[in-house]
C-alpha positions in Angstrom: -7.3 12.1 2.7 -4.6 14.4 1.8 -2.2 13.4 4.2 1.6 11.7 3.8 1.4 7.7 3.8 2.7 4.4 3.0 1.1 1.8 1.6 0.9 -1.7 0.4 -0.9 -3.5 -2.4 -1.5 -7.0 -3.4 -3.3 -9.1 -5.8 -4.2 -11.5 -3.6 -3.3 -13.3 0.1 0.5 -13.8 0.0 0.7 -12.7 -3.6 2.5 -10.3 -5.3 3.3 -6.8 -3.2 4.0 -3.4 -4.0 5.1 -0.6 -1.6 4.3 2.6 -2.2 4.7 6.4 -0.7 2.1 9.2 -1.6 0.8 12.5 -0.2 -2.7 11.7 -1.2 -3.8 8.1 -0.2 -7.4 8.2 -1.8 -6.2 9.6 -4.8 -3.3 7.2 -5.2 -5.0 4.1 -4.5 -7.8 4.8 -6.8 -5.2 5.4 -9.8 -3.9 1.9 -8.7 -7.4 0.3 -9.2 -8.1 2.2 -12.6 -4.4 0.9 -14.1 -3.0 4.2 -14.0 0.4 5.8 -13.1 2.2 2.4 -12.5 3.1 -0.4 -14.8 3.9 -2.7 -12.3 0.7 -2.5 -10.3 -1.3 -2.9 -13.6 0.7 -5.8 -14.9 0.1 -7.8 -11.7 -3.3 -6.7 -11.2 -2.5 -5.4 -7.7 -6.1 -3.8 -6.7 -5.9 -4.5 -3.1 -4.7 -2.1 -0.6 -4.1 -4.3 2.3 -1.8 -2.2 4.4 -1.3 1.8 5.1 0.4 3.6 7.5 -0.4 7.7 7.6 2.8 10.0 8.8 3.0 13.5 9.2 4.9 14.6 6.5 6.2 13.0 3.1 9.8 13.0 4.4 9.0 10.5 7.3 6.7 8.7 4.5 9.5 8.1 2.2 11.9 7.1 5.0 9.5 4.3 5.9 8.8 3.4 2.6 12.6 3.0 1.8 12.9 0.9 5.4 10.1 -1.4 4.3 11.4 -2.0 1.1 14.5 -3.6 2.7 12.8 -5.9 4.3 12.6 -9.7 3.9 9.3 -10.7 2.2 8.0 -12.6 5.7 8.5 -9.2 7.6 6.1 -7.4 5.2 3.6 -10.5 5.3 3.5 -10.4 9.1 3.2 -6.6 9.2 0.1 -7.0 6.8 -1.3 -9.9 8.7 -0.9 -7.9 12.1 -3.2 -5.5 11.1 -5.2 -7.2 8.4 -5.3 -11.0 8.6 -8.0 -11.8 6.1 -5.8 -9.7 3.2 -9.3 -7.6 3.1 -9.1 -4.6 1.0 -9.0 -1.4 3.0 -10.3 1.1 0.0 -13.9 0.8 2.0 -12.1 2.2 4.7 -10.0 5.0 3.6 -13.0 6.4 1.3 -15.3 6.2 4.0 
């Protein structure tokens, strides 16, 4: 899935969150799951992909990432739970 995306990683339901942006979602999430490329996600064991959003281009994805990072935590939790109420790992969905 080589497409611009914004994503949220977590360690558990309502746990620590990480918002990222990438031009290759599958590769980037695999890196997070292997503990590569991001000290924060490795340190906090953020291995669950709980939300993602695809974009037409990387500029749009970066703009959205910056917007989400400014949001209140409660808004981010609502965003996740609207599409993923059980906080399941979406990794199998993106590699299928």
